N, C-alpha and C positions, 0 to 999 in steps of 0.2 A: 757631603755622607746624603741618600737619597731619602726624603721625609714621605712617609705611607699616605699618610691623613691628608695634607695637602691634592696628594695625586687620586685619593678616595674621591676626596671631593669634587674635583673636575670631572671625575667619571661618571662623578652620581649626576652632576649637571645632564650630560650627553644623554645619560640613558633615559632621563627625564622626557629630555627632547623627545628622544626616537622612543616613547612610549607614546607619548602624545599624538605625533605623528603616524602611528600604528592604528589608533582608534579612527582616524582619519579612514579608512576603507569600510569601518561599519556603513558609512552612507551608502553605498554601493549595494553593500550586503544587503539592506533593506531595499533598496529600489530595484534590486535585481530579483530579491527574494531569493537569495543564493543559499541562504541557511548556514553564511559563517562568522555572523553577526557577534555571537557568542563565543565565540572563539579566537576571535579579533579582542575583543572587549577583554576576556580574562589574560590574553597574551599582554594586551595593552597595561590593564593593570598590574600586574605581575613585574612587568617593565618598570614603571612608575614610581614602585612600592620599593624595589632594588636599588631605584637610583636616588630614591629620597633618603633608605639606608645610608647609603654610600656617603649621601651628603653631608649629612648629620654625623656619622660617624668624624667627617674631616672638619665639621664647622667652624672647630674654634683654631683650626689650626692657622700657621702664618699662610697666607694664599701666594704671594710671589713666587713662582718655580722657577728655580734653574736650569740649564743648560738639558742635564741629566736629566731629569724629572719630566722636560718636557719629551723628549723621545720616549720614554717609558708610557707616559701618557698615551701619546700617539698610538704609539705599538698595540698597549692595552685597549685601548678605547675602540679598535679596529673588532680587536677580538672578543669584548664585552659585547659589541654593538651586532657581530654577528652570532653569538652566542645566545642572546636574547633576539634578536629578531628569527630564528628560526623556530621560535614559539609558536604562532602561527601555522605554520605548518605539521606541527607535531598535535599541537590542540586540535586541531580540523582536521588531522588523519589525513590529508593530502599529499603529506609524504611523511608515514610512518616513520622511517629510517633515522636516526640520530646522524649518520655520516651522509647519508643523501639531502636531507633538513640544512646541516651546516654546510657542506657543499654548494648549494643554492643559494642559501643567503650569504657567504663570504663573498660569492662569485658576484652575488648583486651590490654589495657592498663595497666592493673592491671592483666594480663595474667592468668587469671581463666578460660576465655575459655567457659563458657558460654553462650550459643547463642538462639537466637527468631528468625534465618531463618530457615523457613519451609522447602525453594527448593535451598539449596546452590550451587546447581551447574547451576540456571538459574540466577545468580548476574553476572554482567557487569565483564569482566578479571580486569581492571581497580581497580575498587571498591575493589576486590574481594584481590587484589594485599595488597591494601592499608590497609584491616583488617587484615591481617597475619604481615602485618609492626608492628601496634598497637604491638601487641606481643612483636614482635622483641625490637621495642623502649622501652616497659617496661620492658623486661626480664630483663636487666641487670643496668636497672633503665638510662633514659636519665637524670640524677643527676651528675650519675658517671660519663659520657659523657662529659657533658662540664664541668665538673671541669677540664679537660684536655684541656679544650681550654679557660678555664677563667684567665689563667695568662696574656692571648695575649689582653684581656680586661680589664685588670688593676682589676679585681673581685677575691677574697678571697673564697677559698672554702674548705677549709678542715670542715668546720661547717655543710656543705652539705653533705657532704661525710658520716660523723657521723652519722646525721639524716636518711640516706636514706643506707646506707650500711645494707645489707640483714643479719640478724642473729648476735648473742651474740659472735661473735667469735673476737679474740684480735690478730690471725695470722693477719701480714706484708709481703708482697711481697716487698716494698720499704720504704725506711723511708721516702721519699717527697712524698706527697697528689697527686700529679699530675703524678708522673710517676706512683703509685700504678694505678690509672686511664685509662693510657695508658696501659702498659700490659695487666689489667685486658679485655679491649675493645680487644686489639690485640689477643688475646686468643679466645674471645666472636667471633669476626669475621672472625677469621682462622676456629675456628669450625663450623660453616653456612657455610662457602664457602665449606670445605674438605665433610661436609655432601651435599651439593647440589650436586657435581661431582660426588659424588658414586652414590646418588638416580637417577641421570640422568642418570648412564652409566649400572646399575641394572634394567632398565623399564621406570621409570618415565618420563613424557614430562617433557622441563626443565622447562616450566611455574610452573606443580605441587612440581618438585623438588624443586625449590627456595620458594615456599611457605613452602611448609612442613618441608625445611631447618629452616626458618625464626623460624618457632613456633615449632618447637623439641628442637633447644638451648635454647628460653624463657620459656621452659615448660610450653606451653600457651595451645596448641593443637585445634585450631582450624585448619581445612582441608579445603581443596578445593571439597571435597565430601559429598555427603551426609550422607554416610555409616563411615565415617571417613577412619579412617586405614584398616577395614574390608574391603573396597571397593578395598585393596591391599593384597590379601590373598596367596599370597607369602613370601616365605622365604627369599627370596631375597632381597627383600623390608623389610619386616618388621626387620629383625634381625638386621640389620644397622641401625633402628630407635630405637629398643631398645637401642644397645648399648650406641648411642648419648644421647638419653633420660636419661641414666644412667650418663654421665659425666656431661651430665647438671645438675643433681641433686648432682655432687660432689662439693665442697667446692673448688671456684678457685685456693685456695693457694696449695691446694693439687694436682691439675692439674701441676700450675705452675713449683714448686720443680720435679713433676715426669717427667717433659718436661725437666729438667734439669738431668735429669739421677739421682739424689737422691730418688729413689723407697724405702729403706730404712726410710728414714726420711719421708716418706710422708704414709708408713705406721704405723708411731708411732701414728696416729691421733685416740684415741679411738673412735670419732664417725664417724669417714672414716668405721674401722672395724664395729661399731654397722648397719653400712647403707648397708655394705657385708653381714654381716649375716644374715639381716632381708629378705631380698632378698632371699636370698639363700633358707634359711630355709622355707617361706612363700611358694617361688617357687614349692620345695620340695614334701611340704605338698600338696601341692594345688594340684600338678599334678596329685597324685595319686589319690587324690579324683573328681577330672574332669574326669582322664581316666577309672574310675570304672562307674561313672553313665553315661558319654557320648558313643557313636558311635564313635568319632572321635578318627584318630591313635595315639599313643604315642607322636610321634615327634609335630602333630597337638595341642596336650592338652597341653603339654608341654609351645610351644609357646604361646598359648593364657592366659596361666597362668602367665609364664614369662612377657609376655606383659604387661598386666592388672595390675600385681604387682608393675612393674616398673613405670606405666605410673603414676599409683594413688599415690606413695609412692613420685615421684618424682612432684607431682602435676599438670601435663602434662596436663591429660583429654584425652588422644587417645582414641577410641574406638577400638579393634579387635573383641570384641565379646563381647555378651550380658552377664554379672556374674550374674546378678541378674534371669537368667533363670537356674544356676546351681543347687544352693540347697540356704536354707534360712540360715544355718550357714556359708557359704561362702560368701552370701550377706551381712550378720552380721559384717564377718571378714571385706568385701571389705570398708564396712561403718567407721570401726573403724581407717581404715587406710586414710580417712580423717584429722583426726586429728595427723597425724604424719607428713608429710613433711620431707624433704630429709635434705641434711647438710646444716648449716649456712654458708654463703659466698656463696652462689651456688644462681642460678636464681630461686628457686623452692621457692612456699610458704608452709603454713601450720604453726605448730609449731616449727619445725625443729630438729634434731635429740638430738643433743647435748641438749637441756633443757630437753629431756627426761632423757638423760643419768645421768645428775645430779640429777635430779629428784628423781631416782630411786638410784641413789650413797647415796643421804642425806638420804632416808627413811631407808636402810638398816645402813646407818651410826645410825640413830636413836635408832634404836632394839640393835645396841651394848651397845650405850652409856645407857640404860636402865640396861645393867649386869654391865657394868662397869661405872658408876656415875661419879667419878670423875678422868676421863680419860681426856686425850685430843686426840682425833681423827679427823686429818687434813682432809677435803677433797680435793681430788687430780685427775685432768683431763690430761691425756696424761704427767704423772709423777711431774706434778707442783700443788701447793695449789691454791683450788680456793677459791679468797678471798670471805667472808661472803656476802658484798655486793652486790654479783654479784648470790649468791646462793638465796639471799632475792628477789632480781630484779625477778630472773625466777621465784620465787613460787610463785610471786603476777599476772605475766607473765599469768601463766597458771591459776590460780585464776580468773582471770580478765577475759581471754579466754574464759572458760565454763560458766561463769556469763553470758558472750556476747554472747553465743552460748544459752543458756537457753533463755535471754530474748528477741532475734531474734526468734529463735521460738515459743516463745507466740505472738510475736506481726504478724509475717508473719502468721501464722496460723488463727489470726483475723479478715484476709482480704478473707478468703473463703477457705484456701488451708486446706486439711488433714493433719492430724499431721505428718502422716510418710513423707511427699512430702516436706512440712514446714520443718522437723529438718533435711532433705538431704539438702535442699537449703540453708539451711543457712550453715549448715559445710561447703558444698562444694563451698559456697562463701567464707565465713569465711578464708577458706583455700587455695582458690584460684586453684581450682579443676579443674571445670569443669560439669561432669555428677554426680548423686546423687543417689536419692533411689526415687520409686513412679513413679507421672507423672511427674518427671524429672529424670529419669533414664539415662541410658546408650544409649537406643532406642527413648529417646523421647526428647525436649527441653524445653525451658524456655518461650515460644511465650504466650500458654494461661495462664500463671502466671498473676494475678490480678496486677493492674496498680500500686494500694499503696505498693505490694510487691514488684516489681519492683526497686524499689524508695530506699526500706527499705535497701534489697539485694544490690544493687548498694554503699550504703555507707560501707554495710559490707564490701564489696569487697576492696574499697580504705582502710577502717582499717588492715582490715588482710595482704595488701600486703605493707602495711606500722609498721605493726608488733604494732599495738596499739597502743601504748604511743606516740607516733607522731603523729596522727592524735586525740588520746582522750584528751591531753593534751591542747589541743588547746580549749577546754572546762573547762578547770577549772580556776576558778576565780584570781588565782597568777599567772596565766600565762601573766595577761593582767595587772595587777599591776606594778605601776609604783615605781622602787624602791628607 
């Protein structure tokens, strides 16, 4: 039986955290005299009061949550964060439409990076900082943050972490879940601060540096400039962003092990090797192709290709060049990268490379099995056997992912979008990437997308961010069935 009082208590705590973070943009409002301090103050106050009300509603409940309640909390948390997260846009009048405000907010919270803003640079600085902060909040997941804080409130967090933790990885940084969450956030915050400092010293203003650091480490892609990172056509700025996008797409277990000096152990990860190999191969091949067809220098061609490959593989969605203008085969290849994703246990979206690795290994195993039908061929990853249950889970995930893509494309195209733009919008929303093809390509945005399509895409962003099952299981009858 699902108990709603502990659910209200947990969501209340999350809203309290979101409300407090919402107020941090006020300092930039006063610094730039952008006139949005009151809007942020009102939105933050409303969010804090709502969180306090929900917390008090469930304060006397038994606080340990079961698996069903964990999944429900995670899904509802993202919905509530998006609903309250859009208040600064509405209160300030910068995005007066509820549909557009919700779309922009859930795009931020899910680190998708799809935007409806036609002139980002005219946005008030406090609101723009909140826009970047929504991606940073959603990057690692507010759930993981609060897992580290919940023991102080007497709330069990194991089920929440299992439901939200990105990717099918069994790597553990520490056997205690609260310690794991703290270590994840220590790395996350540390890398964000480090990138802010680097970007500031290589030429960005402090305001632009902190905004881009927030959205880079979240693999979100929101920028303070209309042209995204293409605005900064400087190697000293773009290469650090490339490196930190790469780090953000790496399994945090690998980063943690590497920081301990255990580089050989970190390199044992087959997924990480695939991640490095994929980026290196695509960069090499596409650099030659782009250099051949463009008038840019070899370094510029290399930098643009490397930037866009890393940006799409990690689902960051930053743009340094219009890759749809290079050549149709290259555009098709970049479209396929929308289905890639980086490493499990990272802040990136998408399918995740470990699923692709297991799928291809299982496919090769089936060919071997045809030649040797009586043999026992174990499937191994990183030297360890992969349980059949895990393999089946991954295969089902891939099938459902493709099914959702097809159904979503049909649904969005019925709202009036052409099939190219519809398929690109669905792929980039489900993969939490940002730019796509057609009318929602890297030099366009989602402002002119039909209202009905925006709500469909918003749902797909949520489904993709929480890796399908966490959301879809809520629509099954046996989830609500009383045992």
